[in-house]
C-alpha positions as CSV (number, residue, x, y, z in Angstrom):
1,Q,-63.6,12.6,11.0
2,V,-62.2,12.9,14.5
3,Q,-59.6,10.7,16.2
4,L,-59.2,10.7,19.9
5,V,-56.2,9.5,21.9
6,E,-56.4,9.2,25.7
7,S,-53.4,9.2,28.1
8,G,-52.7,9.5,31.8
9,G,-54.3,6.4,33.2
10,G,-52.6,4.1,35.7
11,L,-52.5,2.6,39.1
12,V,-53.1,4.9,42.1
13,Q,-53.9,4.4,45.8
14,P,-57.2,5.4,47.3
15,G,-57.2,9.2,47.9
16,G,-54.7,9.8,45.2
17,S,-55.1,11.8,42.0
18,L,-54.7,11.3,38.2
19,K,-55.1,13.6,35.3
20,L,-56.4,12.2,32.0
21,S,-55.8,13.9,28.7
22,C,-57.6,13.4,25.4
23,A,-56.0,14.8,22.2
24,A,-58.2,15.2,19.1
25,S,-56.7,14.9,15.7
26,G,-59.2,17.2,14.0
27,R,-60.2,20.6,15.1
28,I,-62.9,20.5,17.8
29,S,-65.0,23.5,17.1
30,S,-67.7,25.1,19.0
31,G,-70.1,22.6,17.6
32,Y,-68.8,19.7,19.7
33,V,-69.4,18.4,23.2
34,M,-66.5,16.7,24.7
35,G,-67.0,14.1,27.4
36,W,-65.4,11.3,29.5
37,F,-67.2,8.0,30.1
38,R,-66.1,5.0,32.0
39,Q,-66.9,1.3,32.0
40,A,-66.1,-1.0,34.9
41,P,-66.0,-4.8,34.5
42,E,-69.5,-6.3,33.9
43,K,-71.1,-2.8,34.1
44,Q,-72.5,-0.5,31.4
45,R,-70.6,2.5,30.1
46,E,-71.6,5.6,32.0
47,L,-71.1,9.3,31.6
48,V,-68.5,10.8,34.0
49,A,-68.5,14.4,32.8
50,H,-68.9,16.5,29.7
51,I,-68.1,20.0,28.6
52,F,-69.4,22.4,26.0
53,S,-67.2,24.7,24.0
54,G,-68.4,27.7,26.1
55,G,-67.3,25.9,29.3
56,S,-70.6,24.6,30.7
57,T,-70.1,21.3,32.4
58,N,-72.1,18.4,33.8
59,Y,-70.9,15.6,36.2
60,A,-72.2,12.3,37.4
61,D,-73.3,12.6,41.0
62,S,-70.7,10.0,42.0
63,V,-67.8,12.2,41.0
64,K,-69.1,15.7,41.8
65,G,-66.6,17.6,44.0
66,R,-63.8,15.2,43.1
67,F,-63.4,15.3,39.3
68,S,-63.0,18.3,37.1
69,I,-63.3,18.4,33.3
70,S,-61.7,21.1,31.2
71,R,-60.8,21.7,27.5
72,D,-58.3,23.7,25.6
73,N,-59.9,24.4,22.2
74,A,-56.6,25.8,20.8
75,K,-54.9,22.5,21.6
76,N,-57.9,20.3,20.7
77,T,-57.5,18.7,24.1
78,V,-59.8,17.8,26.9
79,Y,-58.7,16.9,30.4
80,L,-60.2,15.1,33.4
81,Q,-58.6,15.9,36.7
82,M,-59.5,13.2,39.2
83,N,-58.9,13.8,42.9
84,N,-59.7,11.7,46.0
85,L,-60.0,8.6,43.9
86,K,-61.9,5.6,45.3
87,P,-61.7,1.9,44.4
88,E,-65.1,2.2,42.8
89,D,-63.6,4.7,40.3
90,T,-61.7,1.8,38.8
91,A,-62.7,1.4,35.1
92,V,-61.6,2.0,31.6
93,Y,-62.1,5.7,30.8
94,Y,-63.1,6.7,27.3
95,C,-63.0,10.1,25.7
96,N,-65.9,11.1,23.5
97,A,-66.6,13.8,21.0
98,R,-70.1,14.5,19.8
99,Q,-71.0,16.9,17.1
100,L,-74.2,18.8,18.1
101,F,-77.3,18.5,15.9
102,T,-75.8,15.5,14.1
103,A,-75.4,11.8,14.6
104,N,-71.6,12.1,14.5
105,N,-70.0,10.6,17.6
106,W,-66.4,9.5,18.1
107,W,-64.6,7.4,20.8
108,G,-61.1,7.0,21.9
109,Q,-59.5,3.7,22.6
110,G,-59.8,4.0,26.4
111,T,-57.3,4.2,29.2
112,Q,-57.3,2.0,32.3
113,V,-57.6,3.6,35.8
114,T,-57.1,1.3,38.7
115,V,-57.6,2.6,42.3
116,S,-56.2,0.1,44.8
117,S,-53.9,-0.2,47.8
């Protein structure tokens, strides 16, 4: 069982930056993919970025060059650095942990990010 707790959301002006953190209660071993998803009002949840234990990453086209995902396996924590934020980045951001080769999948409670002047 894995519990995920996000932090770092808030209100920021367009062009600003925020860094989200996701702390996992259990040990996130090499068999897990960690990711960030987001869901805007009246839209489906979408993948923002994910990272494998070895450091390989993937990003949604809409955030490439602006967002950066990283993980600290020793601290069981994954981060999302968000730069040059745009109003369309406004959403609830969710942390996700997926155990490879199984159906095990866990979600955090979400943290609100609002980009507005």
